[in-house]
Residue frames as a rotation matrix with the C-alpha (Angstrom) as fourth column:
MET 1
-0.131 0.114 -0.985 -49.43
-0.146 -0.985 -0.095 31.03
-0.980 0.132 0.146 -4.78
MET 2
-0.119 0.139 0.983 -50.71
0.903 0.427 0.049 31.50
-0.413 0.894 -0.176 -8.32
GLU 3
-0.181 0.073 -0.981 -50.48
-0.268 -0.963 -0.023 34.31
-0.946 0.259 0.194 -10.93
TRP 4
0.667 0.441 0.600 -51.82
0.469 0.377 -0.798 34.43
-0.578 0.815 0.045 -14.43
PRO 5
-0.499 -0.826 0.262 -49.61
0.719 -0.226 0.657 35.19
-0.483 0.516 0.707 -17.42
ASP 6
-0.897 0.137 -0.421 -50.42
-0.305 -0.880 0.363 37.83
-0.321 0.454 0.831 -20.02
THR 7
-0.235 0.906 0.353 -54.21
0.222 0.403 -0.888 37.55
-0.946 -0.130 -0.296 -20.38
ARG 8
0.196 0.309 -0.931 -54.12
-0.748 -0.566 -0.346 39.13
-0.634 0.764 0.121 -23.82
LEU 9
-0.445 -0.450 -0.774 -52.53
-0.857 0.464 0.224 36.00
0.258 0.763 -0.592 -25.33
GLY 10
0.612 0.764 0.206 -54.50
-0.790 0.573 0.220 33.48
0.050 -0.297 0.954 -23.35
VAL 11
0.778 -0.257 0.573 -53.29
-0.010 0.907 0.420 29.89
-0.628 -0.333 0.703 -23.66
LEU 12
0.789 -0.491 0.369 -50.94
0.508 0.183 -0.842 30.80
0.346 0.852 0.393 -26.51
SER 13
0.755 -0.538 0.373 -48.78
-0.606 -0.791 0.087 32.96
0.249 -0.292 -0.924 -24.35
PRO 14
-0.014 -0.838 -0.546 -45.23
-0.197 0.538 -0.820 31.64
0.980 0.096 -0.173 -23.76
GLN 15
0.668 0.273 -0.693 -44.87
0.517 0.499 0.695 29.70
0.535 -0.822 0.193 -20.52
ASP 16
0.530 -0.460 0.712 -43.46
-0.656 -0.755 0.002 31.76
0.537 -0.468 -0.702 -17.71
PRO 17
-0.141 -0.660 -0.738 -40.51
0.044 0.741 -0.670 29.83
0.989 -0.127 -0.075 -16.20
ARG 18
-0.772 -0.130 0.622 -41.60
-0.568 -0.297 -0.767 31.09
0.285 -0.946 0.155 -12.79
PHE 19
-0.042 0.867 0.496 -44.80
-0.847 0.233 -0.477 29.01
-0.529 -0.440 0.725 -13.01
PRO 20
-0.682 -0.353 -0.641 -43.94
-0.686 0.613 0.392 25.51
0.254 0.707 -0.660 -14.28
LEU 21
-0.884 0.336 0.325 -46.60
0.061 0.772 -0.633 23.63
-0.464 -0.540 -0.702 -12.31
PRO 22
-0.537 0.764 0.357 -50.09
0.767 0.266 0.584 22.67
0.351 0.587 -0.729 -13.60
GLY 23
0.532 0.814 -0.234 -52.52
0.847 -0.507 0.162 25.57
0.013 -0.285 -0.959 -13.56
THR 24
0.197 -0.581 0.790 -49.68
0.339 -0.715 -0.611 27.97
0.920 0.388 0.056 -14.28
SER 25
0.963 0.108 0.246 -48.67
-0.198 -0.335 0.921 27.95
0.182 -0.936 -0.301 -10.65
GLY 26
0.130 -0.970 -0.204 -45.31
0.162 0.223 -0.961 27.96
0.978 0.092 0.186 -8.90
PRO 27
0.042 -0.180 -0.983 -43.65
0.967 0.256 -0.006 28.13
0.252 -0.950 0.185 -5.52
ASP 28
0.910 0.279 -0.306 -43.67
0.383 -0.849 0.365 31.16
-0.158 -0.449 -0.879 -3.32
PRO 29
0.541 -0.744 0.393 -40.87
0.104 -0.404 -0.909 33.56
0.835 0.532 -0.141 -4.38
CYS 30
0.473 -0.366 0.802 -39.97
-0.853 -0.418 0.312 34.06
0.221 -0.831 -0.510 -0.73
PHE 31
0.787 -0.146 0.599 -39.30
-0.149 0.898 0.415 30.34
-0.598 -0.416 0.685 -0.46
MET 32
0.815 -0.480 0.325 -37.16
0.508 0.322 -0.799 30.40
0.278 0.816 0.506 -3.59
LYS 33
0.548 -0.624 0.557 -34.98
-0.452 -0.781 -0.432 33.12
0.704 -0.015 -0.710 -2.10
GLU 34
0.585 -0.278 0.762 -34.09
-0.748 0.178 0.639 30.87
-0.313 -0.944 -0.104 0.81
GLU 35
0.867 -0.253 0.429 -32.69
0.333 0.935 -0.123 28.12
-0.370 0.250 0.895 -1.42
LYS 36
0.338 -0.845 -0.415 -29.00
-0.728 -0.514 0.453 28.24
-0.596 0.149 -0.789 -2.20
VAL 37
0.945 -0.057 -0.321 -27.51
-0.213 0.637 -0.741 26.53
0.247 0.769 0.590 -5.19
GLN 38
0.621 -0.753 0.219 -24.43
0.112 0.362 0.925 24.45
-0.776 -0.550 0.309 -4.32
SER 39
0.326 -0.605 -0.726 -21.32
-0.887 -0.462 -0.013 25.26
-0.328 0.648 -0.687 -6.27
THR 40
0.881 -0.017 0.473 -20.26
0.140 0.964 -0.226 22.53
-0.452 0.266 0.852 -8.67
ALA 41
0.661 -0.689 -0.296 -16.98
-0.722 -0.479 -0.499 24.14
0.202 0.544 -0.815 -9.65
GLU 42
0.781 -0.450 -0.432 -14.24
0.361 0.891 -0.276 21.62
0.509 0.060 0.858 -10.16
PRO 43
0.761 -0.530 -0.375 -11.28
0.291 -0.237 0.927 21.81
-0.580 -0.815 -0.026 -7.78
ASP 44
0.761 -0.581 -0.290 -8.27
-0.638 -0.590 -0.495 23.77
0.117 0.561 -0.819 -8.94
VAL 45
0.798 -0.488 -0.354 -5.48
0.389 0.865 -0.317 21.35
0.461 0.116 0.880 -9.79
LEU 46
-0.047 -0.862 0.505 -3.02
-0.078 -0.501 -0.862 23.91
0.996 -0.080 -0.043 -8.43
THR 47
0.100 0.151 0.983 -4.44
-0.946 -0.292 0.141 23.36
0.308 -0.944 0.114 -4.95
GLU 48
0.861 0.189 -0.472 -3.94
-0.114 0.976 0.183 19.59
0.496 -0.104 0.862 -5.02
PRO 49
0.706 -0.621 0.342 -1.39
-0.486 -0.073 0.871 18.46
-0.515 -0.781 -0.353 -2.37
MET 50
0.188 -0.766 -0.615 2.06
-0.853 0.183 -0.489 17.47
0.487 0.617 -0.619 -3.56
PRO 51
0.396 -0.059 -0.916 3.41
0.121 0.993 -0.012 13.95
0.910 -0.106 0.400 -2.77
ALA 52
-0.680 -0.712 -0.176 5.54
0.296 -0.047 -0.954 15.31
0.671 -0.700 0.243 0.08
GLU 53
-0.603 0.539 0.588 2.50
-0.754 -0.626 -0.200 17.03
0.261 -0.563 0.784 1.55
ARG 54
0.453 0.785 -0.421 0.44
-0.594 0.619 0.514 13.85
0.664 0.017 0.747 1.31
ARG 55
0.008 -0.527 -0.850 3.18
0.431 0.769 -0.473 11.93
0.902 -0.362 0.234 3.10
GLY 56
-0.889 -0.319 0.328 3.25
-0.107 -0.553 -0.827 14.63
0.445 -0.770 0.457 5.79
ASP 57
-0.106 0.938 0.330 -0.51
-0.934 -0.208 0.291 14.35
0.342 -0.278 0.898 6.22
LEU 58
0.490 0.246 -0.836 -0.20
-0.137 0.969 0.205 10.57
0.861 0.014 0.509 6.40
LEU 59
-0.490 -0.754 -0.438 2.49
0.403 0.250 -0.880 10.82
0.773 -0.608 0.181 9.06
GLN 60
-0.750 0.264 0.606 0.34
-0.586 -0.690 -0.425 13.20
0.307 -0.674 0.673 11.08
GLN 61
0.372 0.905 -0.205 -2.48
-0.726 0.422 0.543 10.66
0.578 -0.053 0.814 10.97
TYR 62
0.192 -0.386 -0.902 -0.09
0.336 0.890 -0.309 8.04
0.922 -0.244 0.301 12.32
MET 63
-0.828 -0.546 0.130 1.00
0.105 -0.378 -0.920 10.38
0.551 -0.748 0.370 15.12
ASP 64
-0.309 0.811 0.498 -2.61
-0.899 -0.419 0.125 11.04
0.310 -0.409 0.858 16.04
MET 65
0.548 0.529 -0.648 -3.30
-0.379 0.848 0.371 7.33
0.746 0.042 0.665 15.98
ALA 66
-0.354 -0.800 -0.484 -0.32
0.162 0.457 -0.874 6.70
0.921 -0.388 -0.032 18.27
GLU 67
-0.748 0.096 0.657 -2.13
-0.611 -0.486 -0.625 8.36
0.260 -0.869 0.422 21.16
LYS 68
0.172 0.934 0.312 -4.97
-0.968 0.219 -0.120 5.84
-0.181 -0.282 0.942 20.85
SER 69
0.863 0.119 -0.491 -3.21
-0.307 0.895 -0.323 2.62
0.401 0.429 0.809 19.90
ASP 70
0.691 -0.626 0.362 -0.36
-0.097 0.415 0.904 0.26
-0.717 -0.660 0.226 20.74
VAL 71
0.903 -0.388 0.182 1.56
0.260 0.159 -0.953 0.80
0.341 0.908 0.244 17.50
SER 72
0.440 -0.814 -0.379 5.28
0.805 0.170 0.569 0.61
-0.399 -0.556 0.730 18.23
PRO 73
0.487 -0.352 -0.799 7.68
-0.238 -0.934 0.267 3.56
-0.840 0.060 -0.539 17.80
GLU 74
-0.567 -0.747 0.346 9.56
0.100 0.354 0.930 1.51
-0.817 0.562 -0.126 15.20
MET 75
-0.114 0.609 0.785 6.49
0.956 0.283 -0.081 1.49
-0.272 0.741 -0.614 12.96
PHE 76
0.846 0.417 -0.333 6.19
0.344 -0.903 -0.257 5.27
-0.407 0.103 -0.907 13.15
GLU 77
-0.007 -0.927 -0.375 9.87
-0.293 -0.357 0.887 5.58
-0.956 0.116 -0.269 12.32
ALA 78
-0.606 -0.149 0.782 9.20
0.580 0.590 0.562 3.43
-0.545 0.794 -0.271 9.26
ALA 79
0.452 0.858 0.242 6.28
0.834 -0.311 -0.455 5.69
-0.315 0.408 -0.857 8.34
LYS 80
0.636 -0.270 -0.723 8.58
-0.167 -0.963 0.213 8.73
-0.754 -0.015 -0.657 8.28
LEU 81
-0.333 -0.930 -0.154 11.30
-0.447 0.012 0.894 7.07
-0.830 0.367 -0.420 6.21
GLY 82
0.460 0.574 -0.677 9.11
-0.877 0.175 -0.448 5.04
-0.139 0.800 0.584 3.87
LEU 83
-0.076 -0.540 -0.838 11.20
-0.486 0.754 -0.442 1.94
0.871 0.374 -0.320 4.60
GLU 84
0.489 0.250 0.836 10.64
-0.861 0.290 0.417 -0.90
-0.138 -0.924 0.357 7.06
CYS 85
-0.243 -0.612 -0.753 12.95
-0.518 0.738 -0.433 -3.84
0.820 0.284 -0.496 7.79
VAL 86
0.406 0.452 0.794 11.60
-0.908 0.293 0.298 -6.66
-0.098 -0.843 0.530 9.97
ALA 87
-0.491 -0.578 -0.652 13.45
-0.544 0.788 -0.289 -9.86
0.681 0.213 -0.701 10.91
GLN 88
0.264 0.611 0.747 11.69
-0.949 0.304 0.087 -12.82
-0.174 -0.731 0.660 12.52
GLU 89
-0.840 -0.541 0.040 12.47
-0.535 0.839 0.097 -16.45
-0.086 0.060 -0.994 13.19
LEU 90
0.032 0.882 -0.470 9.94
-0.812 0.297 0.502 -18.91
0.583 0.366 0.725 11.80
PRO 91
0.079 0.057 0.995 8.84
-0.806 0.591 0.030 -21.70
-0.586 -0.805 0.093 14.12
GLU 92
-0.792 -0.514 0.329 9.58
-0.283 0.786 0.550 -25.25
-0.541 0.342 -0.768 13.06
LEU 93
-0.125 0.837 0.533 5.97
0.490 0.519 -0.700 -25.90
-0.862 0.174 -0.476 12.03
LEU 94
0.752 0.447 -0.484 6.16
-0.110 -0.639 -0.762 -23.15
-0.650 0.626 -0.431 9.39
ARG 95
-0.187 -0.935 -0.302 9.58
-0.575 -0.145 0.805 -23.99
-0.796 0.325 -0.511 7.97
LYS 96
-0.488 0.010 0.873 8.22
0.455 0.857 0.244 -26.83
-0.745 0.516 -0.422 5.83
ASP 97
0.608 0.793 -0.022 6.05
0.430 -0.352 -0.831 -24.32
-0.667 0.496 -0.555 3.95
PHE 98
0.736 -0.403 -0.544 9.21
-0.607 -0.749 -0.266 -22.85
-0.300 0.526 -0.796 2.41
GLN 99
0.085 -0.737 0.670 11.29
-0.118 0.660 0.742 -26.01
-0.989 -0.142 -0.031 1.99
ASP 100
0.414 0.125 0.902 10.36
0.757 0.503 -0.418 -26.43
-0.506 0.855 0.113 -1.69
LEU 101
0.992 -0.107 -0.070 11.79
-0.127 -0.871 -0.475 -22.99
-0.011 0.480 -0.877 -2.49
PHE 102
0.166 -0.983 0.077 15.24
-0.973 -0.176 -0.152 -24.08
0.163 -0.049 -0.985 -1.35
PRO 103
0.880 0.332 -0.341 15.45
-0.319 0.943 0.094 -27.86
0.353 0.026 0.935 -1.94
GLU 104
0.130 -0.922 -0.365 19.16
0.168 0.383 -0.908 -27.98
0.977 0.057 0.204 -1.08
GLN 105
-0.603 -0.294 0.742 18.53
-0.600 -0.446 -0.664 -26.69
0.526 -0.846 0.093 2.44
ASP 106
-0.261 0.492 -0.830 17.24
0.562 0.777 0.284 -28.78
0.785 -0.392 -0.480 5.34
PHE 107
-0.306 0.207 0.929 15.16
-0.486 -0.873 0.034 -26.50
0.818 -0.441 0.368 7.54
ARG 108
0.658 0.600 -0.455 14.18
0.052 0.567 0.822 -29.32
0.751 -0.565 0.342 9.90
SER 109
0.502 -0.565 -0.655 17.50
0.865 0.343 0.367 -29.07
0.018 -0.750 0.661 11.73
ARG 110
-0.639 -0.742 0.202 18.43
0.747 -0.662 -0.067 -25.45
0.184 0.108 0.977 11.02
ASN 111
-0.317 0.483 -0.816 17.18
0.335 -0.749 -0.573 -22.01
-0.887 -0.455 0.076 11.95
LEU 112
-0.322 0.236 0.917 15.12
0.909 -0.195 0.369 -20.13
0.266 0.952 -0.151 9.40
THR 113
-0.296 0.145 -0.944 15.10
0.443 -0.855 -0.271 -16.37
-0.846 -0.498 0.189 9.77
VAL 114
0.087 0.429 0.899 12.99
0.984 -0.178 -0.010 -14.28
0.156 0.885 -0.438 7.41
ILE 115
-0.562 -0.288 -0.775 13.78
0.398 -0.916 0.051 -10.63
-0.725 -0.280 0.629 6.72
THR 116
0.268 0.705 0.657 11.12
0.961 -0.145 -0.236 -8.54
-0.071 0.694 -0.716 4.99
LEU 117
-0.800 -0.471 -0.373 11.95
0.394 -0.880 0.265 -5.20
-0.453 0.064 0.889 3.36
SER 118
0.196 0.942 0.271 8.90
0.955 -0.120 -0.271 -3.00
-0.223 0.312 -0.923 2.79
GLN 119
-0.887 -0.461 -0.019 8.99
0.434 -0.847 0.308 0.23
-0.158 0.265 0.951 0.82
HIS 120
-0.008 0.897 -0.442 6.26
0.362 -0.410 -0.837 2.85
-0.932 -0.167 -0.322 0.85
THR 121
-0.633 -0.161 0.757 5.01
0.771 -0.047 0.635 3.73
-0.066 0.986 0.154 -2.64
GLU 122
-0.841 0.349 -0.414 3.40
-0.321 -0.937 -0.138 6.91
-0.436 0.017 0.900 -3.93
ASN 123
-0.425 0.679 -0.599 1.10
-0.778 0.064 0.624 4.89
0.462 0.732 0.501 -6.20
ASN 124
0.218 0.609 0.762 -1.57
-0.792 0.567 -0.226 2.40
-0.570 -0.554 0.606 -5.26
MET 125
-0.737 -0.668 -0.104 -0.25
-0.616 0.600 0.511 -1.02
-0.279 0.441 -0.853 -6.26
THR 126
-0.228 0.728 0.647 -3.74
0.115 0.680 -0.724 -2.44
-0.967 -0.091 -0.238 -6.83
MET 127
0.825 0.565 0.029 -3.95
0.117 -0.120 -0.986 -0.97
-0.553 0.817 -0.165 -10.33
TRP 128
-0.057 -0.847 0.529 -1.75
0.881 0.206 0.426 -0.71
-0.470 0.490 0.734 -13.39
SER 129
0.976 0.182 -0.122 -0.54
0.090 -0.841 -0.533 2.46
-0.200 0.510 -0.837 -15.05
PRO 130
0.493 -0.850 0.184 2.74
0.325 -0.017 -0.946 3.61
0.807 0.526 0.268 -16.60
GLU 131
0.150 -0.414 0.898 3.48
-0.732 -0.657 -0.181 5.46
0.664 -0.630 -0.402 -13.34
VAL 132
0.730 0.168 0.663 2.85
-0.610 0.597 0.521 2.34
-0.308 -0.784 0.538 -11.25
GLU 133
0.915 -0.397 0.070 5.01
0.383 0.804 -0.455 0.21
0.124 0.443 0.888 -13.54
GLU 134
0.292 -0.842 0.454 7.84
-0.022 -0.480 -0.877 2.73
0.956 0.246 -0.159 -13.43
GLU 135
0.236 -0.171 0.957 7.71
-0.923 -0.349 0.165 2.93
0.306 -0.922 -0.240 -9.64
ARG 136
0.924 0.121 0.363 7.69
-0.243 0.918 0.314 -0.85
-0.295 -0.379 0.877 -9.31
GLU 137
0.688 -0.726 0.015 10.85
0.402 0.364 -0.840 -1.03
0.605 0.584 0.542 -11.40
VAL 138
0.039 -0.662 0.749 12.56
-0.499 -0.662 -0.559 1.46
0.866 -0.352 -0.356 -9.09
MET 139
0.451 0.215 0.867 11.40
-0.889 0.194 0.414 -0.44
-0.079 -0.957 0.278 -5.99
LEU 140
0.994 -0.105 -0.005 12.57
0.102 0.979 -0.179 -3.73
0.024 0.177 0.984 -7.49
GLU 141
0.349 -0.924 0.157 16.04
0.193 -0.093 -0.977 -2.33
0.917 0.371 0.146 -8.16
ASN 142
0.048 -0.280 0.959 16.23
-0.830 -0.545 -0.118 -0.92
0.556 -0.790 -0.258 -4.63
PHE 143
0.740 0.321 0.591 15.24
-0.627 0.646 0.435 -4.25
-0.242 -0.693 0.680 -3.10
VAL 144
0.899 -0.420 -0.123 17.61
0.299 0.794 -0.529 -6.37
0.320 0.439 0.840 -5.20
CYS 145
0.100 -0.904 0.415 20.57
-0.135 -0.425 -0.895 -4.11
0.986 0.034 -0.165 -4.33
SER 146
0.056 -0.032 0.998 19.76
-0.960 -0.277 0.045 -4.12
0.275 -0.960 -0.046 -0.61
ALA 147
0.866 0.341 0.366 18.99
-0.438 0.870 0.226 -7.85
-0.241 -0.356 0.903 -0.43
SER 148
0.710 -0.672 -0.211 22.20
0.226 0.501 -0.835 -8.70
0.667 0.545 0.508 -2.33
ASP 149
-0.115 -0.771 0.626 24.29
-0.497 -0.501 -0.709 -6.70
0.860 -0.393 -0.325 0.15
ILE 150
0.301 0.302 0.905 22.59
-0.951 0.172 0.259 -8.36
-0.077 -0.938 0.339 3.12
CYS 151
0.996 0.084 0.020 23.12
-0.081 0.988 -0.130 -11.85
-0.031 0.128 0.991 1.71
THR 152
0.395 -0.918 -0.020 26.77
0.061 0.048 -0.997 -11.08
0.917 0.393 0.075 0.95
SER 153
-0.144 -0.428 0.892 27.34
-0.832 -0.437 -0.343 -9.96
0.537 -0.791 -0.293 4.54
LEU 154
0.561 0.435 0.705 25.65
-0.764 0.600 0.238 -13.07
-0.320 -0.671 0.669 5.97
GLN 155
0.954 -0.245 -0.174 27.52
0.111 0.826 -0.552 -15.40
0.279 0.507 0.816 3.64
ALA 156
0.122 -0.955 0.270 30.81
-0.272 -0.294 -0.916 -13.74
0.954 0.039 -0.296 4.60
ALA 157
-0.110 -0.085 0.990 29.96
-0.989 -0.087 -0.118 -14.57
0.096 -0.993 -0.074 8.21
GLY 158
-0.926 -0.376 0.022 29.57
-0.376 0.926 -0.030 -18.25
-0.009 -0.036 -0.999 7.27
TYR 159
-0.353 0.880 0.317 25.80
-0.056 0.319 -0.946 -18.48
-0.934 -0.352 -0.063 6.92
TRP 160
-0.672 0.292 0.681 23.49
0.740 0.294 0.604 -19.43
-0.024 0.910 -0.414 4.06
ALA 161
-0.260 0.624 -0.737 21.31
0.070 -0.749 -0.658 -16.62
-0.963 -0.223 0.151 2.72
ASP 162
-0.828 0.109 0.550 19.15
0.557 0.051 0.829 -16.09
0.062 0.993 -0.103 -0.34
PHE 163
-0.550 0.693 -0.466 16.27
-0.212 -0.656 -0.725 -13.85
-0.808 -0.300 0.507 -1.35
ILE 164
-0.034 0.679 0.733 13.22
0.786 0.472 -0.400 -14.09
-0.618 0.562 -0.549 -3.55
ASP 165
-0.972 -0.227 0.066 13.22
0.207 -0.680 0.704 -12.12
-0.116 0.697 0.707 -6.79
PRO 166
-0.359 0.907 -0.218 9.83
-0.066 -0.258 -0.964 -10.31
-0.931 -0.332 0.152 -6.70
SER 167
-0.180 0.279 -0.943 9.66
-0.927 -0.370 0.067 -10.25
-0.331 0.886 0.325 -10.50
SER 168
-0.372 -0.018 -0.928 9.86
-0.588 0.778 0.220 -14.05
0.718 0.628 -0.300 -10.85
GLY 169
0.621 0.619 0.480 8.94
-0.748 0.285 0.600 -15.32
0.235 -0.732 0.640 -7.40
LYS 170
0.812 -0.384 -0.439 12.01
0.319 0.923 -0.216 -17.59
0.488 0.036 0.872 -7.44
PRO 171
0.624 -0.670 -0.402 15.24
0.455 -0.106 0.884 -17.66
-0.635 -0.735 0.238 -5.40
TYR 172
0.904 -0.287 -0.318 17.72
-0.418 -0.753 -0.509 -15.13
-0.094 0.593 -0.800 -6.76
LEU 173
0.025 -0.999 0.034 20.95
-0.996 -0.022 0.087 -16.93
-0.086 -0.036 -0.996 -5.83
GLY 174
-0.210 -0.088 0.974 19.97
-0.427 0.904 -0.011 -20.57
-0.879 -0.418 -0.228 -5.44
PRO 175
-0.958 -0.166 0.235 19.36
0.097 0.583 0.807 -23.29
-0.271 0.796 -0.542 -8.04
HIS 176
-0.631 0.751 -0.191 16.29
-0.610 -0.329 0.721 -23.33
0.479 0.572 0.666 -10.24
THR 177
-0.869 0.478 0.130 13.05
0.263 0.668 -0.696 -24.58
-0.420 -0.570 -0.706 -8.69
ASN 178
-0.583 0.735 0.346 9.49
0.492 -0.020 0.871 -24.81
0.646 0.678 -0.350 -9.93
SER 179
0.141 0.630 -0.763 8.21
0.988 -0.135 0.071 -23.32
-0.058 -0.765 -0.642 -6.67
THR 180
-0.389 -0.201 0.899 7.49
0.386 -0.922 -0.039 -19.61
0.836 0.332 0.436 -6.44
LEU 181
-0.106 0.354 -0.929 6.73
0.955 -0.225 -0.195 -17.06
-0.278 -0.908 -0.314 -3.75
PHE 182
-0.360 0.079 0.930 5.13
0.500 -0.825 0.264 -13.92
0.788 0.559 0.257 -5.16
GLU 183
-0.967 -0.121 0.223 4.17
-0.092 -0.652 -0.752 -11.02
0.237 -0.748 0.620 -2.92
THR 184
-0.167 0.972 0.167 0.49
-0.930 -0.211 0.301 -12.00
0.328 -0.105 0.939 -3.11
ASP 185
-0.365 -0.039 -0.930 1.20
0.020 0.999 -0.049 -15.53
0.931 -0.036 -0.364 -1.84
GLU 186
0.670 0.736 0.098 -0.88
-0.125 -0.018 0.992 -16.48
0.732 -0.677 0.080 1.21
ARG 187
0.371 -0.599 -0.710 2.33
0.850 0.527 -0.001 -17.44
0.375 -0.603 0.704 3.02
PHE 188
-0.511 -0.533 0.674 3.11
0.250 -0.843 -0.477 -13.76
0.822 -0.075 0.564 3.45
ARG 189
0.552 0.744 0.376 0.48
-0.267 -0.270 0.925 -13.80
0.790 -0.611 0.050 6.17
HIS 190
0.612 -0.406 -0.679 3.09
0.741 0.594 0.313 -15.61
0.276 -0.695 0.664 8.29
PHE 191
-0.451 -0.888 0.093 5.20
0.832 -0.456 -0.316 -12.44
0.323 -0.065 0.944 8.08
GLY 192
-0.471 0.313 -0.825 2.48
0.568 -0.608 -0.555 -10.07
-0.675 -0.729 0.109 9.33
PHE 193
-0.913 0.171 -0.371 0.94
-0.378 -0.697 0.609 -8.94
-0.155 0.696 0.701 6.04
GLU 194
0.002 0.957 0.290 -2.62
-0.126 0.288 -0.949 -9.16
-0.992 -0.035 0.121 4.77
ILE 195
-0.971 -0.179 0.160 -3.47
0.121 0.207 0.971 -10.62
-0.207 0.962 -0.179 1.35
ASN 196
-0.230 0.930 -0.287 -6.65
-0.303 -0.348 -0.887 -9.06
-0.925 -0.117 0.362 -0.01
ASP 197
-0.651 0.140 0.746 -8.60
0.671 0.565 0.480 -10.70
-0.354 0.813 -0.461 -2.82
LEU 198
-0.602 0.377 -0.704 -10.09
-0.359 -0.915 -0.183 -7.98
-0.713 0.143 0.687 -5.06
GLY 199
0.519 0.805 0.286 -11.83
-0.131 0.405 -0.905 -10.46
-0.844 0.433 0.316 -7.35
CYS 200
0.959 -0.201 -0.198 -9.77
-0.204 -0.008 -0.979 -9.67
0.195 0.980 -0.049 -10.43
CYS 201
0.091 -0.980 -0.179 -6.49
0.008 0.180 -0.984 -9.96
0.996 0.088 0.024 -8.55
LYS 202
0.695 0.006 -0.719 -4.85
0.706 0.184 0.684 -10.21
0.137 -0.983 0.124 -5.15
VAL 203
0.295 -0.605 0.739 -2.79
-0.097 -0.789 -0.607 -7.53
0.950 0.107 -0.292 -3.44
ILE 204
-0.178 -0.447 -0.876 -0.52
0.877 0.331 -0.347 -7.47
0.446 -0.831 0.334 -0.40
SER 205
0.593 0.458 0.662 -1.40
0.080 -0.852 0.518 -4.99
0.801 -0.255 -0.542 2.31
HIS 206
-0.533 -0.830 -0.165 1.07
0.398 -0.074 -0.914 -3.44
0.747 -0.553 0.370 4.75
GLN 207
-0.068 0.531 -0.844 -0.07
0.997 0.057 -0.044 -2.58
0.025 -0.845 -0.534 8.28
LEU 208
-0.300 -0.117 -0.947 0.84
0.388 -0.922 -0.008 1.07
-0.872 -0.370 0.322 7.85
TRP 209
-0.695 -0.173 -0.698 0.70
-0.440 -0.666 0.603 1.73
-0.569 0.726 0.386 4.13
GLY 210
0.384 0.889 0.247 -1.94
-0.313 0.377 -0.872 -0.68
-0.869 0.258 0.423 2.91
SER 211
0.647 -0.070 0.760 -1.61
0.643 0.585 -0.494 -1.30
-0.410 0.808 0.423 -0.82
HIS 212
0.878 -0.466 0.110 0.82
-0.339 -0.767 -0.544 1.62
0.338 0.441 -0.832 -1.16
SER 213
0.370 -0.751 0.547 3.71
-0.657 0.205 0.726 -0.73
-0.657 -0.628 -0.418 -0.51
TYR 214
0.538 -0.354 -0.765 6.30
-0.554 0.536 -0.637 -2.89
0.636 0.766 0.092 -2.23
VAL 215
0.581 -0.190 0.791 7.45
-0.699 0.381 0.605 -5.94
-0.416 -0.905 0.088 -0.26
GLY 216
0.324 -0.539 -0.777 10.40
-0.476 0.617 -0.627 -8.30
0.818 0.573 -0.057 -0.70
CYS 217
0.819 -0.020 0.574 11.86
-0.532 0.353 0.770 -10.98
-0.218 -0.935 0.279 1.54
LEU 218
0.019 -0.839 -0.544 15.07
-0.643 0.406 -0.649 -12.93
0.766 0.362 -0.532 2.10
PHE 219
0.954 0.296 -0.053 15.85
-0.187 0.722 0.666 -16.09
0.235 -0.625 0.744 4.04
THR 220
-0.065 -0.998 -0.002 18.88
-0.625 0.042 -0.780 -17.13
0.778 -0.049 -0.626 6.10
ASN 221
0.500 0.162 -0.851 19.90
0.438 0.800 0.410 -19.71
0.747 -0.577 0.329 8.69
ALA 222
-0.675 -0.691 0.258 21.66
0.169 -0.485 -0.858 -17.02
0.718 -0.535 0.445 10.73
PRO 223
-0.319 0.562 -0.763 20.12
0.948 0.203 -0.247 -16.56
0.016 -0.802 -0.598 14.18
LEU 224
0.576 0.701 0.421 17.90
0.685 -0.694 0.219 -13.61
0.446 0.162 -0.880 14.87
ASP 225
0.907 -0.223 -0.357 20.42
0.136 -0.647 0.750 -12.06
-0.399 -0.729 -0.556 17.26
HIS 226
0.131 -0.896 0.424 23.34
0.976 0.191 0.101 -12.15
-0.171 0.400 0.900 14.79
PRO 227
-0.283 -0.315 -0.906 25.00
0.363 -0.909 0.203 -8.69
-0.888 -0.272 0.371 14.54
VAL 228
-0.984 -0.076 0.160 24.36
0.175 -0.290 0.941 -8.42
-0.025 0.954 0.299 10.80
ILE 229
-0.274 0.959 0.074 20.62
0.715 0.152 0.682 -8.91
0.643 0.240 -0.728 11.34
SER 230
0.146 0.313 -0.938 20.52
0.927 -0.375 0.019 -6.76
-0.346 -0.873 -0.345 14.48
GLN 231
-0.598 -0.498 -0.628 22.08
0.285 -0.865 0.414 -3.87
-0.749 0.068 0.659 12.58
LEU 232
-0.677 0.358 0.643 19.53
0.691 0.011 0.723 -4.00
0.252 0.934 -0.255 9.77
ALA 233
0.413 0.893 -0.178 16.88
0.898 -0.366 0.245 -2.17
0.153 -0.261 -0.953 11.76
VAL 234
0.209 -0.429 -0.878 19.44
0.449 -0.756 0.477 0.45
-0.869 -0.494 0.034 12.72
ALA 235
-0.805 -0.568 0.172 20.59
0.371 -0.254 0.893 0.87
-0.464 0.783 0.415 9.12
ALA 236
-0.281 0.781 0.557 16.99
0.902 0.018 0.431 1.27
0.327 0.624 -0.710 7.95
LYS 237
0.622 0.543 -0.564 16.64
0.735 -0.654 0.182 4.32
-0.270 -0.527 -0.805 10.20
GLU 238
-0.145 -0.794 -0.591 19.75
0.367 -0.598 0.713 6.07
-0.919 -0.113 0.378 8.90
């Protein structure tokens, strides 16, 4: 379709915005009426979900996934509480990978049970911010208190026990060693975690929470079926 502008002004007449195409032409007005402009309004911050709501949505996703997967009930319990405690006995072939962390221990002739304590975090641990740093400090304090209590109980029962300080990667109770075990160490794969290389850094990934997790571990020569260890999973649910 084409219409001419005011013929009295000729080519000097101001351009009609309805006819921007060459020859002073434009699209059919009927066609223009059918087009709808998408709203670009920014979302209202007041409608953003609160942390508790996000956790509820996350839990609902897990429950939906449960109908289609083999994920254990224990993992869904951990999802609700934001805390997971897993104990496992390392086979003899893997014990040597941790011998240099505890040079005074001989794992060739002793059991080696590893207990991992995972905490769900509100923040994504792949990036740094004051909020992430503050949350990591809280998670560190929680882990150190819990791991200290567990080691005290195991030692009172006559067993050796120690845990890795996540802030230094070194044994917390044992003698100094040059070896370290940070949470992004590839050896955490032995415990059921994924270590993702992001190029600029590495990050540990939990099966349920991904990079929204803070992980610590402790070691002991107590058997997997010892009452102190058996009760840990129960205590984590209370």
